N, C-alpha and C positions, 0 to 999 in steps of 0.2 A: 715475591716470594718464590723461590724456585720449586719445581715439582721434580721429585725425586722417585725412580723406579728402582726398588731393591728387588732385583730380576733372579727368578728361577734358582731358589734356595737349595742346598743339596738335602734339606728336610727343614721342616718348620713345625713349631709348636704355636698355636695360636692361643690356646685357652677356651677355644671354642670349636663349633661344629663346622664353620667355614672353610672350603677348600681355598688354600692359598699358595699351593705349590708353584704358581707363577710368579709369587713374590708380593710384595707391598708397595703401596704408592703413597708418599708423604709430601704433604704441602704446607709449609709454616710449621707448627708445633703439633700437628695431629696427621693421623692416618685418614686418606680420603678414598682409598680403594683397596680390596684384597683381590689378588687376580688367580683366577683359578688355573689349573696345570693346562699348558699349551695355548693359553688366551693371552691377549694383549690389552694394555690399559685402554679405557675409554678417554683419559684425559691427555692432554699435551704434555709430554714429558720434557723437562729441561736438560737431565742428565742421568745415567743409568749405572748403577752399582752391579757389577756381576757378582752374585750370590752362589754361584754354583759349586763353590768349595767351602760353603759355610752352613753350619748348623744354627737357624734362626729362634729366638724365643722372645717374648716379653721382656723388657728390663727386669731383672730381678729385684726384689724388694725385700729390705732388711728391716723386720719389724720389731726388732730388739738388739740393743748395742750399749757398750760404754766405750766411747772414743778414748777416753783419758787413760783407760788400762793398756792401752798399746805401750805405755812407757813402764809397765811392771810384768812383762811377759816372763814366765820361768823364773819368778822371784825366789829366791833360795828359802827365805822364811815361810813361804806360802805353799812349797810343795807338799804333795801326799797329804793334804788335809780336805775335810768336808766343809759344808759352806760355813757355819757360823765360826770355826775355827780359822777357816782361810780368810774370812772378812775381817776377825780380829787382829789377823796377822799384818793385813794390808791398810787398815784404816790410819794407823798413824804415819804410814808411808805416803798415803795420797793427801793427807792434811797438809803437806808441804807443797802441793802443786801451786804454782804461779801462771799468770797470763802467758808467758812465752811457752811454757810446757803445754798448757791447754791448746794454744794455736797449733802447734806443730803435731801434737798428738792427734788433734781433729784432722789436718791435713792429711796426715799420714793413713790414718784410718779410712778416709774417704777415698783417697787415692788407691789404697789396696783393694777397697770395695769394688770401686769402677773398673779396675784391672780385671776383677772376676765376674764381669757382667752386670753389677748392680748400678741401677739408675735411680732408685729412692732409697734414701737411709734413714731409719729413725735411731735417735741418741737419747739414752736416758742419763742425763748428767744431774746428780743429787749432792755433789761435793762443792760447797761455795764458801770455804773458809775466807778469813779475812784477807784482803788484797785480791780476791777472785770473784768479787759479787758479779762482775759482767761475763761470765763465762760463756754463758749462752749467746750473748751479743758476739764474742770472738767467734763462736761456733758458726753462726748465721753468716758472719763476713768472709769466713773461709769456703764455706758451701758455695755462696754467691760467686766467688771469684772462679771457683772450679766448675761452676756452671751445673751442678747436680742438684737433683730435687731431695729436699730434705725436711723431715718432721722432728724438730727437737722438743722433747720433753722436759719441761723445767721440773727437775727433782726437788726433792726436799728431804731433809732429816730433823726433827724437832724434839725426838725423844732420846735423851742422852743415857748412857750406861747408869749414870747416878739416879736416873729416875726408872729404872728397869727395862731400858731398852738396850740394844746392841752398841751402837755407836758411842766413841768417845765424846765427851762435851765439847771439845775444842772442834769436831767436826760438824756440829749442828747450827741451826739458826733460830733466831725466835720466829714465831708463827706470823707476827706482823710483818716482819721483814721478807718472809716467804710469800703472804697473800699479796702484799705491795708490787713486789718484783714480777710476780705471776700475771699481775694485771698490766703493769707496764709493757711487759713483753708481748702479751698479746695485742695490746693496742699499736705496739710498735712494728710488730713483724708479721703476724697472723694474717695469711691471705685465705679469704673465705671462697674465693671464686675457682671455677673449673679451670684445672691446670695449674694450679697453685704450686710454686716452686719452693716457698717457705711457710710452713705451718708450725705453730705451737701447740703442745698438748701439755696438760698439767700431771705431775707424776711423782706424788710422794712415794718414797723410796720402797716402802714395805711395812706391813703391819709392827714390825719390831723395830721400827725406826721413826715413826710419826705418831702423834696423839689422835685419838679419836676425833677430836674437835678439829682438827686440821683435815682430816679425811671428809668430813662433813661439810667443812667450809670450801674445800675444794670442789666438792660436787655441786655446789650452789654457784660457785664460779663458772664451772665448766657449763653449766646449763645456762647461765645468764649471757654469757659470751659466745655461746654455740661452739665450744671446742671439746676435744677428744680427752679422756683420762686414761691414765696408764699405772701400773704398779705392778711388783713383784708378788705372786700369790701361789700358794701350794707348791712352792719348789720343793720343800724338804718336810719330813715328818717333825723335825724340831720346830719349825715354823708353826705347823699345826698345833704342837703342844703349846707353844708360848701364846696363840690365839685362845686356847681353851682355859689356861691357866690366867692370863691377865683378862680376858674380857668375857670369859664363860660361854664363848661361842666359837664353833668350827669357823675355819675362814670364809667359807661362801656365806654362813650366817652373818658374819662380821661384815662383809662385803653389803649384802642387804640393809643390814643396819644403820650403815654410814651413808646410804643413798648412792652406792655404785652398781647396783645390779641392774644395768641397762645399757642399751646399744650405744652408749658413749662410751663405755669401758672395754679396753683389750688389756689382757693380763700377760706377763711374763711367765713361760714355764708350765704353770697349772697342770701339775703332775698328780698330786694326791686327791684327786675329787673321788667321791663315791658315786654310784649310778644315780641317786636322787638329786646330788647336786649337780651333775652333767645335764640332767634334764632341765633343772632350773636355769643353769647358765644358757643353755640353748633357746629355752623360751623367752629369756630376756634379751637375746641378741647379742650375749657377750663375746668378743673376740679372745683368742689365745695364740701366742707366740711361741711355738715349739722351738727349744734351744738344744738341739740333740747333743753336739759335741760338748758343750758346757756341762750338760747333765751327766754325761759318762765322765767327765774330767772329775767332776765332784761328787760321783756316785749318788746323784739325787734321786733318780729313777727314770722311769720312761713314760712319757706324756701317752695319752690314751687318745691319739687323734682319730682313729676310726668311730670310737663311740661319741666323741664331741662333735664331730661332723655329722653323724647320724641324728644327733640331738638337735641340730641347727647352729652349733658354736661356729663361728668363723675361725678357721685354723690357717695360721700363717707360719713364717718360719724367720728365725732371726739367729745370728751367729753368736749373741751375747758378748760379754766383755773379752777383751783380747788377753785378758788375765787369767780366764777361765775356760779357754778355747785351744790353744792360745793364737789365734789368727783371726782375720777378718775376709775370709774368702766365701764368697756367696755360692758360687757353683759348687765349691766342695762341700758346703755345708747342706746342699740339695742332696747330694750323694749320701752324706751321712743320715740324713733324715730318713731316706728311703731304707737303708739297711737297718738303722735302729728299729724303724717301725716293723719291718719284716721279722725283727727279732721277737716282737711282741703278738704279732697277728699271723705270720707265716709267708712265705715268699709268693703265694698265689693270691694273697690280699692286699698286697701293696705294690704298686707297679711304678715306673718312672713318670707315667703321667701324673700319678697322685703327688709325688715329690714334686714335681714341677708346678703344680697347681698351688700347693702350700707356699711356694716362694716367689708367685705372681699375683695372681687373683685372691687368693686366700689373705696373703699379708694385706694387700690393697684394703680388702673389705673389712679385715679385722680393725684397720686404723682408720675406718670411715671414709674411704676413697673408693668412687666409682668410675674415676676417668682414667685409671690407669690399671696394670696388671693383666692385660690382654690385648692381642692385636685385632682390631676391629675398628670399622669405619665409626669416625667421631672420637676415638679414644687418643689420648696423647701418644706422639710418637716416640716411645721409650722401647728401644730395641737393643738386644745383644745378640751378637754373631759370632761365632765358635767355629774355628778350622779344626780339622781332626788330622792335622799333619804330624803330630808328634810320634814317637815310636810306641807309645802306649795304646794308640789307636790302629796300629797295623795288624790287618786280619779282621776287622769288625765290618759287620754286614748290615746291622740297621743303624743310621747314623745318629738317630734321635736316642735311640736307648745308649749306643755307645757313648754319648756325652757324659752319660752318669756312669754307666757300668765300667767304663774303661778309665773314668777319673779325670775328666777336664779341669784344668786348673786355672785358665786365663782365657779372657775374650780377644779376639782379634779387632774387632770394632764394636763401639758403644755409641748410641746416639740417645739424648735426653733432649726432649722437648723440641725434636727436628734438627739439633746441632749435634755433631761428631764432637765426642768428648774423648773418645780413644781411637785411635786409627793406627794400624799395624802393631797392636800390642802395646802402645804407648799413650799414655795420657797427655793429651794436647796442653802446651804451656807449662809442663812440670819438668824439672830437672830432677829425675828421680835419684841420682847418686848424691846430690846436694842436699835433697829432703832427707835421705837415710842418714846422713851425716849429722845434720841438724838435730834429728830426732834421737839418734844415738848419744848425743852430747846432752840432750834434755834428760834422757832416761838416766844417765851417769849422775847428772847433778841432782836429780831428785832423790836417788838413792843415798848420795853423800850427804845430802840434807836429813833424810831420815836416821843418819847414824850420827847427825851433830857435827858433820865435818865442815 
């Protein structure tokens, strides 16, 4: 195994208090040394990477996404709508997904994320119509080919609109099929060890798309198999009204009732909690993925990040689906999170350090990972390196602040588990032009199928 010194960065954010202005030493898949300013490594170095023109961060971690939605960005029938109407516009389209579409959508989303400095991506896939029962298998294969770290959440929908749920019946599965496939995926793909590249979590879509029995059974399986759980919760006031009307409970009470109020759970959005609920979530060790761009696009509200963190909730960051964003750019999402949270709390109470924390260590902790999310000895060698040579950075003075304030869009280098996956702004082994063409054809074919053509 080669020993690499990423030397003398222009600026570095480690996610901890250790001085690493002299750079990072990597061997195999781990960080083995942080170098203080003007110091040299104590290890024998095989080769040096000059980082004097780079701002370095831990690899960004995307805690919530829907890769398949890259096929329906800016979809005409879904424009200018809030969540429930937006979903009902798109469910009939998504019901036509097939394996080729799923594979290319996953590949494009992961490539887009990697180019933005993302090294670990979580995807929440809950649409498995006839013919797409092995969607998660296709995703695992794609991620492993690209060499990116991934947490695939086996989503599910079992409560059709004819039973009071939101999704059309032809988009849901039986609960037994969901349970059987969840157990199969865990046995086949989930890695429990430190440095895991592929993990499976269980993820009923939302309270308005699954039954109480499925939520309870999911909690039982997750505890038995020692895997995480994920779902959408408190994204909109409509969802709150649904829970009260159907279950007689507010969403957090419902979460507790079905056995989900524990540190095995992380939630997408988490906007509409009251103070008492925030305290309970923190005490239970629940995680929340803040999804700022999606929340603005669908006018859902603003997550209470500062209150959540103060209560002990593990706050991470997600780009959410590429039909409610409509992108998969993590470094852009970090900037958006900083600005949206400033709108809630004021400029003096949310810094670029806060936003970077949410996108790295916060996301890692929310998803039950302690081996990624910061640059420290013994942690995984997941590293993002950004250049500040675009016109947008000209005249900037603080390089780390400029990364967000001036709006970085793309990483120059990205390392995952000690392997370079992005060099000179290009994903190694990927023909980006060909990928875009394949993806455009799949998106066009999906739209035509939705129209019955």
